[in-house]
C-alpha positions in Angstrom: 51.8 7.8 26.7 48.7 9.5 27.7 45.2 9.3 26.1 42.9 12.2 26.8 39.3 11.6 25.9 37.7 14.9 24.9 34.1 14.0 23.9 31.8 11.4 22.5 28.7 12.0 20.5 26.0 9.5 19.7 23.0 9.3 17.3 20.7 6.4 16.8 22.9 4.2 19.0 21.0 1.7 21.2 18.5 3.7 23.3 19.8 7.1 22.0 17.5 8.4 19.3 17.8 10.7 16.3 18.8 13.7 18.4 22.6 13.7 18.8 23.7 13.3 22.5 27.1 14.3 23.6 29.3 13.8 26.7 32.1 16.2 27.2 35.1 14.6 29.0 37.5 17.5 28.3 37.2 19.1 31.7 39.6 19.4 34.6 36.7 18.3 36.8 35.4 14.7 37.4 32.8 13.6 34.8 30.0 11.9 36.6 27.2 10.4 34.5 23.9 9.9 36.3 20.5 9.3 34.9 16.9 9.4 36.0 14.6 6.8 34.4 11.2 8.4 34.4 9.8 5.6 32.2 9.7 3.2 35.1 6.8 4.7 36.9 8.5 8.0 37.6 10.4 6.7 40.7 13.7 8.1 39.4 15.5 4.8 39.2 19.2 4.9 38.1 18.9 1.7 35.9 18.1 1.9 32.3 19.2 5.5 31.9 22.0 5.0 29.3 25.2 4.8 31.4 26.2 1.4 29.9 25.2 2.7 26.5 27.9 5.4 26.7 30.5 2.7 27.6 29.3 0.5 24.7 29.5 3.5 22.4 33.1 4.2 23.5 34.0 0.6 22.8 32.2 0.7 19.5 33.9 3.9 18.4 37.4 2.6 19.3 37.1 -1.1 18.2 33.9 -1.5 16.2 32.3 -3.8 18.8 30.3 -3.2 21.9 31.4 -4.6 25.3 28.4 -6.8 25.5 27.6 -9.5 22.9 25.4 -7.3 20.8 25.5 -7.8 17.0 26.6 -4.7 15.2 23.2 -4.2 13.4 21.5 -4.5 16.8 23.4 -1.4 18.0 21.3 0.7 15.7 18.3 2.3 17.5 15.3 0.1 16.8 12.9 2.9 16.3 14.9 4.8 13.7 16.6 1.7 12.2 19.3 3.6 10.3 21.9 6.5 10.4 23.7 5.3 13.6 26.9 7.3 14.2 29.3 7.5 17.1 32.1 10.1 17.1 34.9 10.3 19.6 37.5 13.0 19.9 40.7 12.2 21.8 44.3 13.3 22.1 47.4 11.1 22.4 50.7 12.8 23.2 49.6 16.2 21.9 48.1 14.9 18.7 44.4 15.2 18.1 42.4 12.2 16.7 38.8 11.7 15.8 37.0 8.5 14.9 33.5 8.4 13.2 32.0 5.0 13.1 28.4 4.1 12.1 26.0 1.5 10.7 23.3 1.7 8.1 25.2 3.0 6.2 28.6 1.6 7.3 31.1 4.4 8.2 34.6 4.3 9.5 36.6 7.6 9.3 39.8 8.2 11.2 41.2 11.8 11.4 44.7 12.8 12.6 44.9 16.6 13.4 41.6 17.1 11.4 43.1 15.3 8.3 41.3 12.1 7.3 43.6 9.0 7.4 44.2 7.8 3.8 43.1 4.2 4.5 39.7 5.4 5.9 39.3 7.9 3.0 39.7 5.1 0.4 37.3 2.7 2.1 33.8 2.9 3.5 32.5 0.9 6.5 34.8 -1.7 8.0 38.5 -1.4 7.2 41.2 -3.6 8.8 44.0 -1.2 8.0 42.2 1.7 9.6 41.3 -0.4 12.6 45.0 -1.4 13.0 46.0 2.2 12.8 43.5 3.2 15.5 44.7 0.4 17.8 48.3 1.4 17.2 47.6 5.0 18.2 45.7 4.0 21.4 48.1 1.2 22.1 45.4 -1.0 23.6 43.7 -4.1 22.4 39.9 -4.6 22.9 40.6 -7.2 25.6 42.9 -4.8 27.5 40.3 -2.1 27.2 37.6 -4.4 28.5 39.6 -5.8 31.4 41.6 -2.8 32.5 39.7 0.4 31.5 36.0 -0.6 31.7 36.1 -3.4 34.2 32.4 -4.1 34.4 30.0 -7.0 35.1 30.2 -8.0 31.4 33.9 -8.7 31.5 35.1 -12.1 32.7 37.2 -11.7 35.9 40.9 -11.6 35.1 41.7 -14.6 37.3 39.0 -16.6 35.5 40.7 -16.1 32.1 42.8 -18.8 30.6 46.6 -18.6 31.3 47.4 -17.4 27.8 44.7 -14.7 28.0 46.1 -13.5 31.3 49.7 -13.5 29.8 48.5 -11.4 26.8 47.0 -8.7 29.1 50.0 -8.7 31.4 52.4 -8.4 28.4 50.3 -5.5 27.0 50.3 -3.7 30.4 54.1 -4.1 30.6 54.7 -3.2 27.0 56.4 -6.5 26.2 54.2 -8.0 23.5 57.0 -7.8 21.0 58.7 -10.7 22.7 55.7 -13.0 22.2 55.2 -11.8 18.6 58.8 -12.6 17.7 58.5 -16.0 19.4 55.4 -16.7 17.2 57.4 -15.7 14.1 60.3 -18.0 15.1 57.9 -20.9 15.5 
């Protein structure tokens, strides 16, 4: 299975304001995200330029939570206080998907080949069925995403995790979670 990120757009998400910002990943070339923070005295520092904001937006779009322990309502840009939306377009095994997720108002829409998923069409905001469908498509839990894909300073190191947490990630990596799920049912 291969997941190809195409693009992500953000509006009113953390430091991103009301003007929609986009990052295009659908390139054969390497996507490098740099920033220049002119607010810190004009020295061109690389900190505080929004790189982590993009990773948090990716996590929020896919899972409904940021990587860091930020309450969902605190993800909304403090200046504009509403209309936060993150949209991600991706492809899995030749099928196109799109997720639109936002706060104030709450939005969760999931599209498969440009057709809105029935569960996300019937509900607004948070929807466990829609989230389960998204995670089934990407075949990755939020913990696996955090520890394997992002691997940043906010993630607890793998070897510092409890044994059962390590086991869960290893089983997901190897695609053998079904065995543990069946063992839980038998218990």
